[in-house]
C-alpha positions as CSV (number, residue, x, y, z in Angstrom):
1,X,1.1,-5.4,-13.3
2,X,4.4,-7.5,-12.4
3,X,7.6,-9.1,-13.9
4,X,8.5,-12.8,-13.0
5,X,12.6,-12.0,-11.8
6,X,15.3,-14.4,-10.8
7,X,15.9,-14.5,-7.1
8,X,18.3,-17.1,-5.1
9,X,17.7,-19.2,-8.1
10,X,14.0,-19.0,-7.8
11,X,11.6,-17.8,-10.2
12,X,9.1,-15.0,-8.3
13,X,6.8,-12.6,-9.3
14,X,7.8,-8.7,-8.8
15,X,5.2,-5.8,-9.1
16,X,6.0,-3.0,-11.1
17,X,4.8,0.0,-8.6
18,X,4.5,3.9,-10.5
19,X,6.8,6.4,-9.2
20,X,4.2,9.3,-10.0
21,X,1.1,7.4,-8.8
22,X,-0.1,5.0,-6.2
23,X,-0.5,1.4,-8.1
24,X,-3.5,-0.6,-7.5
25,X,-2.5,-4.5,-7.6
26,X,-4.6,-5.7,-10.7
27,X,-5.5,-8.9,-9.3
28,X,-6.9,-7.0,-6.2
29,X,-11.1,-5.9,-6.1
30,X,-11.5,-1.7,-7.2
31,X,-12.6,0.7,-4.4
32,X,-15.9,0.2,-2.6
33,X,-16.1,-3.6,-3.5
34,X,-16.4,-6.2,-1.5
35,X,-12.9,-7.9,-0.5
36,X,-9.2,-6.6,-0.5
37,X,-7.8,-3.8,-2.9
38,X,-4.4,-3.7,-2.3
39,X,-2.9,0.0,-3.2
40,X,1.4,0.4,-3.3
41,X,3.3,3.0,-3.5
42,X,7.4,4.1,-2.8
43,X,8.0,5.8,0.2
44,X,11.3,7.6,-1.1
45,X,11.5,7.7,-5.0
46,X,10.0,9.7,-7.3
47,X,11.8,8.2,-10.5
48,X,14.3,5.2,-11.1
49,X,17.0,5.7,-9.1
50,X,15.7,9.1,-8.0
51,X,15.4,9.6,-3.9
52,X,13.2,11.9,-2.8
53,X,9.6,11.8,-0.9
54,X,7.2,9.2,-2.4
55,X,3.7,8.9,-3.0
56,X,3.3,6.6,0.5
57,X,6.3,8.4,2.1
58,X,4.6,9.0,5.9
59,X,2.2,6.1,5.5
60,X,3.7,4.8,9.1
61,X,2.5,7.9,10.6
62,X,-1.3,7.4,10.1
63,X,-3.0,6.3,13.5
64,X,-5.8,3.9,14.0
65,X,-9.0,6.1,12.9
66,X,-7.6,8.4,10.4
67,X,-9.5,8.5,7.3
68,X,-8.0,7.7,4.0
69,X,-10.2,8.9,1.0
70,X,-10.1,7.3,-2.4
71,X,-11.6,9.2,-5.4
72,X,-12.2,7.4,-8.4
73,X,-12.8,8.2,-11.8
74,X,-16.6,8.8,-11.7
75,X,-15.8,11.6,-8.7
76,X,-17.0,9.4,-6.1
77,X,-15.2,9.2,-3.0
78,X,-14.9,6.2,-0.9
79,X,-13.7,6.7,2.8
80,X,-11.6,4.2,4.7
81,X,-10.6,4.8,8.1
82,X,-7.0,3.2,9.5
83,X,-7.7,-0.1,11.2
84,X,-4.6,-1.6,12.0
85,X,-0.8,-1.4,10.7
86,X,2.5,-3.0,11.2
87,X,5.7,-4.1,9.8
88,X,6.7,-7.0,8.1
89,X,10.7,-7.6,8.0
90,X,11.6,-8.8,4.1
91,X,15.4,-7.7,3.2
92,X,17.2,-11.2,3.5
93,X,13.9,-12.9,4.4
94,X,13.6,-16.5,2.7
95,X,10.9,-16.8,0.1
96,X,8.9,-19.1,2.5
97,X,8.7,-16.2,4.9
98,X,7.9,-13.6,2.0
99,X,5.2,-15.6,0.4
100,X,3.4,-15.9,4.2
101,X,3.6,-12.2,3.9
102,X,2.1,-12.0,0.8
103,X,-0.8,-14.5,1.7
104,X,-1.2,-12.2,4.6
105,X,-1.5,-9.1,2.9
106,X,-3.9,-9.9,0.2
107,X,-6.3,-12.0,3.0
108,X,-9.6,-11.8,1.4
109,X,-12.4,-12.2,3.6
110,X,-14.9,-11.0,1.3
111,X,-15.1,-7.5,3.3
112,X,-14.3,-4.3,1.9
113,X,-10.9,-3.4,3.1
114,X,-7.9,-1.5,1.3
115,X,-4.4,-2.6,2.5
116,X,-1.6,-0.3,1.3
117,X,2.0,-0.8,1.1
118,X,5.5,0.7,1.2
119,X,8.6,0.5,1.9
120,X,10.4,1.4,5.2
121,X,13.6,1.0,7.2
122,X,12.5,0.8,10.7
123,X,12.0,4.4,12.9
124,X,15.6,5.8,13.2
125,X,15.5,6.4,9.2
126,X,12.3,5.5,7.8
127,X,13.0,6.8,3.9
128,X,16.6,5.5,4.3
129,X,15.7,1.7,2.9
130,X,14.0,-1.0,2.1
131,X,14.6,-3.4,5.1
132,X,10.6,-4.1,6.4
133,X,7.2,-3.1,3.9
134,X,5.3,-1.2,5.9
135,X,1.2,-2.2,5.7
136,X,-1.8,-0.5,6.7
137,X,-5.0,-2.2,6.9
138,X,-8.0,0.0,6.5
139,X,-12.2,-0.6,6.4
140,X,-14.4,0.9,4.2
141,X,-17.0,3.4,6.1
142,X,-18.7,5.2,3.9
143,X,-19.2,6.5,0.2
144,X,-19.7,10.2,-0.6
145,X,-19.1,12.5,-3.4
146,X,-16.0,15.2,-3.6
147,X,-17.9,18.4,-2.1
148,X,-18.2,16.0,1.0
149,X,-14.6,15.7,1.8
150,X,-12.5,18.1,4.1
151,X,-10.0,20.0,1.9
152,X,-6.4,19.6,2.7
153,X,-3.9,22.4,2.8
154,X,-0.1,21.9,2.8
């Protein structure tokens, strides 16, 4: 969900992103559906005022063509592939610029895509702050079941 806060004397909506999970922005489509599903996660917070590697730490390291597997509650797996990624400066930007960024992030042409958002602070100190938003746009390429997903070993 979100809450309304005052910023620079204006009302703005602020998304409430969980610290221990990826947040699905409720005004966007669900996984596998036609349209833009927007997911957001912290990159450097693991609890309120507690720094650590968040759910989306390293999101900026994804490359075009990398697969992303999204599991649903019915054990279906939706396979998305990275199409492109980019940074948007947010810190100290006027509301008009930030609103344009939001329109860009939430753009929906009816094609099944997933857009991932996290904060970023530039290549020299990516985990240290929130100067930018890092955006990764992916395209749905397949639906499968969990037995078809390669295991990941850390």
